[in-house]
C-alpha positions as CSV (number, residue, x, y, z in Angstrom):
1,M,-33.2,29.8,-42.2
2,A,-32.0,28.9,-38.7
3,E,-28.6,30.0,-37.6
4,T,-26.0,27.6,-37.4
5,P,-23.7,27.2,-34.3
6,Q,-20.7,28.4,-36.3
7,Q,-22.6,31.8,-37.7
8,A,-23.8,32.3,-33.9
9,A,-20.3,31.9,-32.8
10,E,-18.8,34.3,-34.9
11,R,-21.8,36.8,-34.2
12,L,-21.3,36.6,-30.5
13,T,-17.6,36.9,-30.4
14,R,-16.7,39.5,-33.1
15,N,-15.6,42.0,-30.3
16,I,-13.2,39.3,-29.0
17,G,-11.3,37.6,-32.0
18,T,-11.5,35.4,-34.7
19,V,-13.4,31.6,-34.1
20,V,-11.1,29.1,-35.2
21,N,-13.2,25.9,-33.8
22,V,-16.7,25.3,-32.6
23,Y,-16.1,22.0,-30.8
24,P,-19.8,20.5,-30.0
25,Y,-20.4,18.5,-26.6
26,R,-23.0,16.0,-26.9
27,N,-25.1,14.2,-24.3
28,M,-25.1,10.3,-24.5
29,D,-28.1,10.2,-26.8
30,G,-26.2,12.6,-29.3
31,T,-28.2,15.9,-28.8
32,P,-25.8,18.9,-28.2
33,S,-25.5,20.2,-24.6
34,F,-23.0,23.1,-25.3
35,Y,-20.1,24.4,-27.5
36,N,-16.7,25.1,-26.6
37,L,-15.3,28.0,-29.0
38,R,-11.6,28.4,-29.6
39,I,-10.9,32.0,-30.6
40,L,-7.7,33.5,-31.6
41,Q,-7.2,37.1,-30.4
42,A,-5.6,40.3,-31.9
43,D,-2.3,39.6,-30.1
44,N,-2.2,35.8,-31.4
45,N,-3.2,34.3,-28.0
46,K,-5.9,32.1,-28.0
47,T,-9.0,32.3,-25.5
48,F,-12.2,30.1,-24.9
49,R,-15.7,30.8,-24.6
50,M,-18.7,28.4,-24.1
51,M,-22.2,28.8,-25.8
52,S,-25.4,27.0,-25.8
53,D,-29.0,27.1,-26.9
54,G,-31.4,28.0,-24.4
55,G,-34.4,27.8,-26.3
56,N,-34.3,31.5,-27.3
57,G,-31.3,31.3,-29.6
58,F,-27.6,30.8,-29.2
59,E,-25.8,32.5,-26.2
60,L,-22.3,32.7,-24.5
61,R,-22.5,31.2,-21.2
62,R,-20.3,31.1,-18.1
63,H,-18.6,27.7,-16.7
64,N,-20.9,27.7,-13.9
65,S,-24.2,28.2,-15.5
66,L,-23.4,25.0,-17.4
67,R,-22.4,22.7,-14.4
68,R,-25.0,19.8,-13.5
69,E,-25.5,17.8,-10.7
70,T,-23.8,14.8,-12.7
71,G,-21.3,17.1,-14.3
72,W,-21.1,18.0,-18.1
73,P,-20.6,15.6,-20.8
74,L,-17.2,14.7,-22.0
75,Y,-16.1,15.8,-25.5
76,G,-16.0,12.9,-27.9
77,L,-18.4,10.6,-26.2
78,S,-19.5,9.3,-29.8
79,T,-16.0,7.7,-30.2
80,L,-16.5,5.2,-27.3
81,S,-18.5,3.0,-29.6
82,C,-14.7,2.0,-31.1
83,D,-13.1,-1.1,-29.2
84,G,-9.9,-0.6,-27.4
85,A,-8.4,1.7,-24.6
86,V,-10.2,5.0,-24.3
87,W,-7.6,8.0,-24.5
88,V,-8.1,11.2,-22.3
89,V,-6.7,14.2,-23.3
90,E,-6.6,17.9,-22.5
91,G,-8.2,19.3,-25.2
92,E,-10.6,19.0,-28.0
93,R,-8.1,19.2,-31.0
94,D,-6.1,16.5,-29.5
95,A,-9.2,14.1,-29.1
96,D,-10.1,14.8,-32.7
97,S,-6.4,14.2,-33.5
98,L,-6.5,10.6,-32.0
99,A,-10.2,10.0,-33.3
100,A,-8.8,10.2,-36.7
101,F,-7.0,7.0,-36.4
102,G,-10.1,5.1,-35.2
103,L,-9.3,5.7,-31.1
104,P,-11.8,6.7,-28.8
105,A,-10.6,9.8,-27.4
106,V,-12.4,12.0,-24.8
107,T,-11.8,15.3,-22.8
108,S,-13.1,17.5,-20.3
109,G,-12.0,20.6,-22.3
110,G,-9.1,21.7,-20.5
111,S,-6.6,21.4,-17.4
112,S,-8.9,23.2,-14.9
113,T,-12.2,21.4,-16.0
114,D,-12.0,17.9,-14.9
115,E,-14.0,18.7,-11.6
116,A,-17.0,20.1,-13.7
117,A,-17.1,16.8,-16.0
118,D,-19.2,13.6,-15.8
119,W,-16.6,10.7,-15.9
120,T,-19.1,7.7,-15.4
121,P,-19.4,6.8,-19.2
122,L,-15.6,5.6,-18.7
123,A,-16.7,3.2,-15.9
124,G,-14.9,-0.2,-16.4
125,R,-13.4,0.7,-19.5
126,E,-9.3,0.6,-20.3
127,V,-8.1,4.3,-20.0
128,V,-4.8,6.0,-21.1
129,I,-4.2,9.3,-19.9
130,W,-2.1,11.7,-22.5
131,P,-1.5,15.0,-20.3
132,D,0.2,18.2,-22.0
133,N,3.9,18.5,-21.3
134,D,3.4,21.1,-18.6
135,E,2.9,21.0,-14.7
136,A,-0.8,21.9,-15.3
137,G,-1.0,18.9,-17.6
138,R,0.5,16.5,-15.3
139,S,-1.7,17.4,-12.4
140,Y,-4.7,17.3,-14.7
141,G,-3.7,13.8,-15.1
142,E,-3.4,12.9,-11.8
143,R,-6.7,14.3,-10.7
144,V,-8.3,12.4,-13.7
145,A,-6.6,8.9,-12.9
146,R,-7.7,9.6,-9.0
147,K,-11.1,10.1,-10.3
148,L,-11.4,7.4,-12.6
149,G,-9.8,4.8,-10.3
150,T,-13.0,5.2,-8.1
151,L,-15.2,3.8,-11.3
152,G,-13.3,0.5,-11.6
153,T,-11.3,1.7,-14.5
154,S,-7.8,0.5,-15.7
155,V,-5.7,3.4,-15.9
156,S,-2.3,4.1,-17.2
157,C,-0.5,7.2,-18.1
158,I,1.8,8.4,-21.2
159,D,5.1,9.4,-19.9
160,V,5.6,12.7,-21.8
161,G,8.8,13.5,-20.5
162,S,10.1,10.6,-22.7
163,L,8.6,11.6,-25.7
164,G,11.0,14.3,-26.5
165,L,8.2,17.1,-26.5
166,G,9.0,20.6,-25.5
167,E,7.2,22.8,-22.8
168,K,3.7,22.8,-23.1
169,E,3.5,20.6,-26.2
170,D,0.9,17.9,-26.5
171,C,-0.7,14.9,-28.2
172,S,-1.0,16.9,-31.4
173,D,2.2,18.4,-31.6
174,W,3.7,14.6,-31.1
175,L,1.4,13.3,-34.0
176,A,2.5,16.2,-36.1
177,R,6.0,15.4,-35.8
178,H,5.1,11.8,-36.6
179,R,3.6,12.5,-39.5
180,Y,3.5,8.8,-40.8
181,A,2.2,7.5,-37.6
182,C,-0.6,4.9,-37.4
183,A,-3.0,3.7,-34.8
184,D,-0.6,0.8,-33.7
185,D,2.3,3.5,-33.5
186,V,0.0,5.3,-31.0
187,R,-1.0,2.1,-29.2
188,A,2.9,1.5,-28.7
189,L,3.4,4.2,-26.5
190,I,1.2,2.6,-23.7
191,P,3.2,1.6,-20.7
192,K,3.5,-2.4,-20.5
193,P,2.8,-4.0,-17.1
194,L,5.9,-5.2,-15.5
195,A,6.0,-8.6,-14.5
196,T,5.2,-9.3,-10.5
197,A,8.8,-10.7,-9.9
198,E,10.2,-7.2,-11.4
199,L,8.3,-5.0,-9.3
200,L,9.1,-7.1,-6.0
201,N,12.4,-6.5,-7.0
202,L,11.8,-3.1,-7.7
203,C,9.9,-2.2,-4.2
204,R,12.6,-4.0,-2.2
205,S,15.2,-1.5,-4.0
206,W,12.7,1.4,-2.9
207,V,12.8,0.4,0.6
208,L,16.7,-0.4,1.0
209,R,17.5,2.8,-0.7
210,Y,16.3,5.0,2.2
211,C,16.0,2.5,5.0
212,V,18.4,0.2,6.8
213,V,16.0,-2.9,7.2
214,S,17.3,-6.7,7.4
215,F,17.0,-8.4,3.8
216,A,13.9,-10.7,5.2
217,Q,12.2,-7.7,6.4
218,S,12.7,-5.7,2.7
219,N,11.1,-8.6,1.1
220,V,8.0,-8.5,3.4
221,L,8.0,-4.9,3.0
222,A,8.1,-5.5,-1.0
223,A,5.2,-7.8,-0.9
224,W,2.8,-5.6,1.5
225,I,3.5,-2.6,-0.6
226,M,2.1,-4.5,-3.5
227,L,-0.5,-5.7,-1.5
228,T,-2.1,-2.3,-0.8
229,W,-2.4,-2.1,-4.6
230,S,-4.3,-5.6,-4.7
231,V,-6.5,-5.5,-1.7
232,G,-9.8,-6.4,-3.8
233,A,-8.2,-9.6,-4.2
234,F,-8.1,-10.7,-0.6
235,D,-10.7,-11.1,2.3
236,L,-8.0,-10.4,5.1
237,V,-5.0,-8.0,5.1
238,P,-1.9,-7.8,7.8
239,Y,-1.1,-5.1,9.3
240,L,2.6,-3.9,10.0
241,H,3.8,-2.8,13.2
242,V,7.2,-0.7,13.0
243,T,8.8,-0.5,16.3
244,A,12.3,0.0,17.6
245,P,13.8,0.4,21.2
246,E,14.8,3.8,21.1
247,K,14.1,7.2,19.0
248,Q,16.0,8.0,15.6
249,C,15.8,4.2,14.4
250,G,14.1,4.8,11.3
251,K,10.5,4.3,12.0
252,S,9.0,7.2,10.6
253,R,11.4,7.3,7.6
254,L,9.9,4.0,6.9
255,L,6.4,5.1,6.9
256,E,7.6,8.1,4.9
257,V,9.1,5.9,2.2
258,L,5.9,3.4,2.1
259,A,3.9,6.4,1.9
260,A,5.3,7.4,-1.6
261,V,4.5,3.9,-3.3
262,V,1.7,2.4,-1.4
263,K,-2.2,3.1,-2.9
264,T,-3.8,6.1,-1.4
265,P,-1.6,7.1,1.2
266,W,-2.8,8.5,4.6
267,F,0.0,9.5,6.7
268,T,-0.9,11.0,10.0
269,G,0.3,11.3,13.6
270,R,-2.6,11.1,15.4
271,V,-6.4,10.9,14.5
272,T,-9.5,10.8,16.6
273,A,-11.7,7.6,16.2
274,A,-14.6,9.3,14.3
275,V,-12.0,10.7,11.9
276,L,-10.5,7.2,11.4
277,A,-13.6,5.1,11.0
278,R,-15.3,7.8,8.4
279,K,-12.1,8.3,6.6
280,V,-11.0,4.5,6.2
281,D,-14.6,3.9,5.3
282,Q,-14.9,6.7,2.6
283,D,-11.5,6.8,1.2
284,K,-10.3,3.1,1.6
285,P,-6.6,4.8,2.2
286,T,-3.3,2.9,3.3
287,L,-3.3,4.0,6.9
288,L,0.2,4.9,7.8
289,L,-0.2,6.0,11.7
290,D,3.2,7.4,13.3
291,E,3.9,7.6,17.0
292,M,1.0,5.2,18.1
293,D,2.6,4.9,21.5
294,A,2.0,9.0,21.7
295,A,-1.7,8.7,20.8
296,A,-2.2,5.6,23.5
297,G,-1.0,8.4,25.9
298,S,-3.9,10.5,25.0
299,G,-6.4,8.4,27.5
300,D,-7.6,5.3,27.8
301,E,-11.1,6.0,26.0
302,Y,-9.3,7.2,23.2
303,M,-6.9,4.4,22.3
304,E,-9.9,2.0,23.4
305,A,-12.0,3.6,20.5
306,V,-9.0,3.2,18.2
307,R,-8.1,-0.3,19.1
308,N,-11.9,-1.4,18.6
309,I,-11.7,-0.1,15.0
310,L,-8.3,-1.6,14.3
311,N,-9.5,-5.0,15.8
312,V,-11.7,-5.8,13.1
313,G,-10.3,-3.3,10.5
314,Y,-8.0,-6.5,8.9
315,T,-10.8,-8.5,7.8
316,R,-13.0,-7.7,4.7
317,N,-16.3,-7.6,6.8
318,G,-14.9,-5.9,9.6
319,K,-17.2,-2.8,10.7
320,T,-17.6,-0.3,13.2
321,S,-21.0,1.4,13.8
322,I,-21.7,5.2,14.7
323,C,-24.6,7.6,15.7
324,V,-26.3,9.5,12.8
325,G,-29.2,11.9,12.7
326,K,-30.3,14.2,16.0
327,G,-33.3,14.0,18.3
328,A,-35.9,11.7,17.3
329,E,-34.4,10.8,14.0
330,I,-31.0,9.3,15.8
331,G,-29.9,6.2,14.1
332,Y,-26.8,4.5,13.4
333,R,-24.7,3.4,10.3
334,D,-22.0,0.8,9.7
335,L,-18.6,1.7,8.3
336,S,-16.3,-0.3,6.8
337,C,-12.7,-0.3,8.5
338,F,-11.2,-2.8,6.2
339,G,-7.9,-2.0,4.8
340,P,-4.1,-2.1,5.2
341,K,-2.7,-0.4,7.9
342,A,0.9,0.4,9.5
343,F,1.4,1.5,12.9
344,A,5.2,2.8,14.2
345,S,5.8,3.0,17.7
346,I,8.4,2.5,20.7
347,G,7.3,-0.1,22.7
348,K,4.2,-2.4,22.4
349,I,0.9,-2.1,21.0
350,P,-2.4,-3.7,22.4
351,D,-2.1,-7.4,22.2
352,T,-5.2,-7.6,20.0
353,V,-3.8,-5.4,17.2
354,A,-0.5,-6.9,17.4
355,D,-2.0,-10.4,16.8
356,R,-2.9,-8.9,13.6
357,S,0.5,-7.5,12.7
358,I,3.5,-8.3,11.1
359,V,6.4,-6.7,13.1
360,I,9.4,-4.6,11.5
361,A,11.6,-3.9,14.1
362,M,14.2,-1.1,13.6
363,R,17.5,-0.4,14.8
364,R,19.6,2.5,14.6
365,K,21.6,3.3,11.9
366,K,25.3,2.6,12.4
367,E,28.1,5.3,10.6
368,S,29.0,2.2,8.2
369,E,25.4,1.6,7.0
370,K,24.7,4.2,3.9
371,V,21.4,5.2,2.6
372,D,20.3,7.8,0.3
373,R,18.8,11.2,1.7
374,F,15.4,11.4,1.6
375,R,14.4,14.6,-0.1
376,D,10.7,15.0,-0.5
377,R,10.4,16.5,-3.9
378,E,13.0,14.2,-5.5
379,V,11.0,11.2,-3.9
380,R,7.7,12.5,-5.3
381,Q,9.2,12.6,-8.7
382,Q,10.9,9.1,-8.5
383,S,8.0,7.3,-7.1
384,K,5.3,8.5,-9.4
385,P,6.5,5.6,-12.3
386,I,6.6,2.9,-9.5
387,A,3.1,3.9,-8.5
388,E,1.9,4.0,-12.0
389,A,3.5,0.5,-12.6
390,L,1.8,-1.1,-9.4
391,K,-1.4,0.4,-10.7
392,R,-1.1,-1.3,-14.0
393,W,0.1,-4.6,-12.4
394,A,-3.0,-4.9,-10.1
395,D,-5.5,-4.1,-12.9
396,R,-3.9,-6.9,-14.6
397,D,-3.2,-9.5,-12.2
398,I,-5.9,-9.2,-9.4
399,D,-8.6,-11.7,-10.9
400,A,-5.3,-14.1,-11.1
401,M,-4.8,-13.6,-7.1
402,R,-8.1,-14.2,-6.2
403,E,-8.1,-17.8,-7.4
404,L,-4.5,-18.7,-5.7
405,R,-4.9,-20.7,-2.5
406,P,-1.1,-21.0,-1.7
407,E,0.7,-23.6,0.8
408,L,1.2,-21.8,4.2
409,P,4.3,-22.8,6.2
410,E,3.4,-25.1,8.7
411,E,5.8,-23.6,11.3
412,L,3.8,-20.3,11.4
413,T,0.6,-20.1,13.8
414,D,-2.9,-20.2,12.3
415,R,-3.0,-16.0,12.6
416,Q,0.2,-15.7,11.0
417,Q,-1.0,-18.0,8.7
418,D,-4.0,-16.1,7.9
419,I,-2.2,-12.7,7.8
420,S,0.8,-14.1,5.6
421,E,-1.3,-15.4,3.2
422,P,-2.1,-12.4,0.7
423,L,1.9,-11.6,0.7
424,I,2.3,-15.3,0.0
425,V,-0.2,-15.2,-3.0
426,I,1.8,-12.4,-4.5
427,A,5.0,-14.1,-4.2
428,D,3.6,-17.3,-5.6
429,L,2.1,-15.3,-8.6
430,A,5.9,-13.8,-9.3
431,G,7.3,-17.5,-9.3
432,G,11.2,-17.8,-9.5
433,E,13.0,-17.3,-6.3
434,W,10.2,-15.5,-4.6
435,P,7.8,-18.1,-3.2
436,A,10.6,-19.7,-1.2
437,L,12.0,-16.3,-0.5
438,I,8.9,-14.8,1.1
439,R,8.5,-18.0,3.2
440,S,11.5,-17.9,4.5
441,S,11.7,-14.3,5.1
442,L,8.4,-14.3,7.0
443,L,10.0,-17.3,9.3
444,E,12.6,-15.0,10.2
445,V,10.4,-11.7,10.6
446,F,8.2,-13.7,12.9
447,G,10.7,-15.6,14.6
448,S,12.7,-12.6,15.2
449,V,10.1,-11.5,18.0
450,A,8.7,-15.0,19.0
451,S,10.1,-14.2,22.3
452,E,7.7,-10.9,22.7
453,D,4.8,-12.5,21.3
454,G,1.7,-13.4,23.3
455,S,0.1,-12.6,26.0
456,T,1.3,-12.6,29.7
457,G,-0.6,-16.1,30.1
458,V,1.1,-17.4,27.0
459,M,4.4,-16.0,28.2
460,L,3.6,-18.1,31.7
461,L,3.0,-21.4,29.9
462,R,6.0,-20.8,27.8
463,D,8.2,-20.3,30.7
464,I,6.6,-23.3,32.6
465,R,7.2,-25.6,29.6
466,D,11.1,-24.6,29.5
467,L,11.6,-25.2,33.0
468,F,10.1,-28.6,33.1
469,E,12.6,-29.5,30.0
470,T,15.4,-28.7,32.5
471,R,14.2,-30.7,35.4
472,I,15.8,-34.3,36.0
473,G,15.4,-37.2,38.4
474,R,12.4,-38.7,40.0
475,D,10.3,-35.7,39.8
476,K,11.2,-34.2,36.6
477,D,7.6,-34.5,35.4
478,R,5.9,-33.1,38.6
479,I,6.7,-29.6,40.7
480,S,5.4,-28.0,43.9
481,S,3.7,-24.7,43.5
482,V,6.4,-23.2,45.8
483,D,9.3,-24.6,43.8
484,L,7.7,-23.5,40.5
485,V,7.0,-20.0,41.6
486,E,10.6,-19.6,42.9
487,S,11.8,-21.0,39.5
488,L,9.6,-18.6,37.7
489,C,10.8,-15.5,39.7
490,S,14.2,-16.4,39.2
491,L,14.1,-16.2,35.2
492,E,15.9,-12.9,34.1
493,G,14.0,-10.4,32.4
494,R,10.5,-11.7,32.9
495,P,7.8,-10.2,35.0
496,W,7.1,-12.5,37.7
497,A,9.6,-11.3,40.2
498,D,7.8,-7.6,40.2
499,S,4.4,-9.1,39.7
500,N,1.9,-8.8,42.5
501,R,2.3,-4.9,42.8
502,G,6.1,-5.3,43.0
503,K,6.0,-8.1,46.1
504,G,6.6,-11.3,43.4
505,M,4.4,-14.0,42.4
506,T,2.9,-16.4,44.9
507,P,1.5,-19.7,44.8
508,N,-2.0,-18.1,44.8
509,N,-1.3,-15.8,41.9
510,L,0.0,-18.5,39.8
511,A,-3.1,-20.5,40.7
512,R,-5.5,-17.6,39.4
513,K,-3.1,-17.0,36.3
514,L,-3.3,-20.9,35.3
515,K,-7.1,-21.0,36.3
516,D,-7.9,-19.3,32.9
517,F,-6.3,-22.5,31.0
518,D,-8.5,-24.9,33.4
519,I,-5.2,-25.9,35.2
520,Y,-5.5,-26.1,39.0
521,P,-2.9,-27.2,41.4
522,K,-3.5,-30.8,43.1
523,D,-2.1,-33.0,46.1
524,I,1.1,-34.8,44.5
525,R,3.3,-36.8,46.5
526,F,6.8,-35.7,46.6
527,S,9.2,-38.4,48.2
528,N,7.5,-38.8,51.5
529,V,5.5,-35.7,51.5
530,H,2.2,-34.5,49.8
531,L,2.5,-30.9,48.3
532,K,0.3,-28.7,46.4
533,G,1.7,-28.4,42.8
534,Y,1.0,-29.5,39.2
535,S,2.2,-32.6,36.9
536,K,3.6,-32.1,33.2
537,D,0.4,-33.8,31.7
538,M,-1.7,-31.0,33.4
539,F,-0.1,-28.7,31.0
540,E,0.3,-30.6,27.5
541,D,-3.2,-29.5,26.4
542,S,-2.6,-25.9,26.7
543,W,0.8,-25.9,25.5
544,A,-0.1,-27.9,22.3
545,R,-3.0,-25.1,21.8
546,Y,-1.5,-21.6,23.0
547,C,2.5,-22.2,22.3
548,P,3.3,-24.9,20.0
549,N,7.1,-25.3,19.9
550,H,7.5,-23.9,16.1
551,P,11.1,-24.3,14.7
552,T,12.2,-20.7,13.6
553,L,14.7,-19.8,11.3
554,N,18.4,-19.6,12.7
555,R,18.8,-15.8,13.1
556,D,22.5,-16.3,13.6
557,N,22.8,-17.1,9.8
558,A,20.2,-14.5,8.4
559,T,21.4,-11.3,7.0
560,T,20.9,-8.4,9.4
561,C,21.3,-5.8,7.1
562,I,22.0,-5.1,3.4
563,N,22.0,-1.8,1.7
564,I,20.5,-0.8,-1.8
565,G,23.7,-0.6,-3.7
566,D,24.4,-4.5,-2.9
567,L,21.2,-5.2,-4.9
568,C,20.8,-3.1,-7.6
569,D,22.8,-5.6,-10.2
570,I,20.7,-8.5,-9.2
571,E,17.1,-6.4,-9.6
572,T,18.1,-4.7,-12.6
573,G,19.8,-7.1,-14.7
574,T,23.0,-5.3,-15.0
575,D,26.5,-6.5,-15.1
576,S,26.9,-8.4,-11.9
577,S,30.5,-9.6,-12.3
578,R,32.0,-6.4,-10.9
579,H,30.2,-7.6,-7.8
580,G,31.9,-10.8,-8.0
581,L,28.9,-12.6,-8.6
582,K,28.6,-15.2,-11.9
583,S,25.4,-14.7,-13.8
584,D,23.8,-18.0,-13.2
585,E,24.5,-17.7,-9.4
586,N,21.1,-17.3,-7.4
587,P,22.3,-15.0,-4.5
588,H,19.3,-16.0,-2.3
589,Q,19.6,-19.8,-2.2
590,S,21.0,-19.7,1.5
591,S,20.0,-17.2,4.1
592,V,23.0,-15.6,4.0
593,V,23.4,-13.0,1.0
594,T,27.1,-12.2,0.2
595,A,27.2,-8.8,-2.2
596,S,30.0,-5.9,-2.1
597,R,29.3,-2.7,-2.6
598,P,30.1,-0.8,-6.3
599,E,33.3,0.7,-5.9
600,T,32.4,3.5,-8.3
601,S,28.9,4.8,-9.0
602,S,26.8,5.9,-6.1
603,M,23.7,4.4,-5.1
604,S,21.5,7.3,-6.2
605,E,23.2,7.1,-9.6
606,E,22.5,3.3,-10.1
607,L,19.0,3.6,-9.1
608,S,18.1,6.2,-11.1
609,E,19.8,5.0,-14.0
610,E,18.7,1.5,-13.5
611,A,16.3,0.6,-11.2
612,F,14.0,3.6,-11.7
613,E,14.4,4.0,-15.6
614,V,11.1,5.4,-16.5
615,G,11.5,3.5,-19.7
616,R,11.4,0.1,-17.9
617,I,8.7,0.9,-15.6
């Protein structure tokens, strides 16, 4: 009579301890692949061994000898025929406990076996990870979540810290304490996705907790954070250009704050063009590039290569090509450059990259402006539930975002409308105050840097338009080349007096610059003399094309800075009467937001207890 797996396990482990369980790992067709043996040793400690039948009877095997190119099968594959979310746990006992309720449950076998397992059978399924309540369990859950994220799964994770479990306790321990629990009680533990508006408020609070930015900037940043999780819904994404006039204005801190909650962050200071292209193509990260101006100083060749990648990386079809192979086998391969990216620099970045960016202009913090201290360990712990909530939201709403076609502000240029559309889609999905809020915030953010936007040629057209608007008299619609040059050179803060290698602009320089716009000087009659010059109508077409006179938000009325403590009550639904706001008042109906800071609890207390309460997320 053939030896059973139980008998073989007892025979092979008699010198190790007592076999408690024999867990069969089966292939998709149901045939056994190997067995994991749970053994109780003489000192009451547990250990595990792996056993398989290689054709000559059962024998103990090492982990590495059972590895396959695709990975070994998960335990519990037969339960995948059940409907509903698939539960991923850390051990076979936990998987069996959940399967007893009719729930599909699988495991790779332990906290260190996820790399060896084949997770592809879970592709496209909704997955809930229930890790053990210890550091090894949480790390296991995070690694599995990353793997499943590449398979098109919807992943959520049980917050074991909120279940009252002791250190190292697990799913089976929770079920043992809740003897009368049913399948619905277990399903009730799955975190529910937050509404889009709640997440926007939460992301705004997160930014304002650590950074001094304007209220409008915080709204744009909140929507951009959510965009990084929903890139799959869009064919184009805006870049962020975080800039400041001097050091110590919080540029790097803002990138660190973003890195804690964006999807797949890649925070780096300098990266070669070769690495940039390959990593963006392979990992699809959110690039957070610090000190971009320092990278630009590495040489024209380097910056040109990076710029070429960034120029096309804001659109889904953007690609760069690299050489592959050697010698006669040399060829090329196209790499995708698409994805969200944020840069920090003092001063300007290449015009073509700036044209694809939303500028977040930072200012050095005043002593009166208070933010929380950024402590990396605490930030990682507090940002984790936010990132998990954003992942659940994207899994739920990404299809709805693909279908939205929002109304775009006419005050923005075509390119500004293009890069703003994804943020407006997210705000429109949120509803409530957010559709109007994100549009006014974008107008303010774009308007605050309007004078810095565009090339030198566009700046020249704008200045000439302004000069014509101030002219009076018979010749108000015409001007000689000499007078126009003198007027341009007299403008303070403009480059015309220092152009031409410091000699100042000349009529010939001016003619060469305007030639690009098909504008040429001509003979014009001024009183009793003919002079070379320009008439106003010669510029009308170029003004309409390159510098339309769009109105912008009145920045004198805009909120220049608001602290996180001022928003806690508004965003978390707590009692706002102590801030001087009535419960039915909307603080965002005008461009001025008035809120007083709490007199008692600190910002960190308010956020940890209210805005970042794990139970909410």
